[in-house]
C-alpha positions in Angstrom: -7.5 0.0 -5.2 -4.5 2.1 -5.6 -2.1 -0.5 -4.3 -1.3 1.5 -1.1 -4.2 0.2 0.9 -5.5 -3.3 0.9 -8.3 -5.0 2.7 -8.3 -8.5 3.8 -10.8 -10.6 5.7 -9.2 -10.5 9.1 -12.1 -12.3 10.7 -11.2 -15.4 8.6 -7.9 -15.8 10.3 -8.1 -18.5 12.9 -5.2 -18.8 15.4 -4.5 -20.9 18.4 -1.3 -20.4 20.4 0.1 -18.3 17.5 -0.4 -21.1 15.0 -2.7 -20.7 12.0 -5.5 -23.3 12.0 -7.0 -24.8 8.9 -10.0 -22.9 7.9 -11.7 -26.0 6.4 -11.4 -27.9 9.7 -12.4 -25.0 12.0 -15.4 -23.3 10.2 -18.5 -24.7 8.6 -19.4 -23.5 5.1 -22.3 -21.5 6.6 -20.0 -19.9 9.1 -17.6 -19.0 6.3 -20.3 -17.4 4.2 -21.6 -15.5 7.3 -18.1 -14.1 8.0 -17.6 -13.0 4.3 -21.1 -11.4 4.3 -20.3 -9.5 7.5 -17.1 -8.3 6.0 -18.8 -7.0 2.9 -21.6 -5.4 4.9 -19.0 -3.4 6.8 -16.9 -2.6 3.8 -18.6 0.7 3.0 -18.2 1.9 6.6 -14.5 0.9 6.4 -14.0 2.8 3.2 -15.8 5.9 4.6 -13.5 5.8 7.7 -10.4 5.5 5.5 -11.5 8.4 3.3 -12.2 10.6 6.3 -8.7 9.7 7.7 -7.2 10.6 4.3 -8.9 14.0 4.3 -7.8 14.7 7.8 -4.2 13.8 6.9 -4.3 15.9 3.8 -5.5 18.9 5.8 -2.6 18.3 8.3 -0.2 18.2 5.4 -1.5 21.5 4.1 -1.2 23.1 7.5 2.3 21.8 7.9 3.3 23.3 4.5 1.9 26.7 5.6 3.8 26.5 8.9 6.9 25.5 7.0 6.6 28.5 4.7 6.0 30.9 7.6 9.1 29.4 9.4 11.2 29.8 6.2 10.1 33.4 5.8 10.9 34.2 9.5 14.3 32.6 9.1 15.1 34.6 6.0 14.0 37.8 7.6 16.3 37.2 10.6 19.3 36.5 8.2 18.7 39.8 6.4 
């Protein structure tokens, strides 16, 4: 990836009372593989959601630049 966004297997973090638990002691190998598989099955959906969010934010940036330009023009007209 571009270094700005990273993805981790959040469903592999096991906590109890805010203490991380040992993955080896808490999860069977089959359970581990199932969780990894579920993560990768949902990865395309996650990427699509992130790309949609990026497009939405880029559109908002464009709109803000237009508004900024209009505001700047209006301010300059009032000064003259």
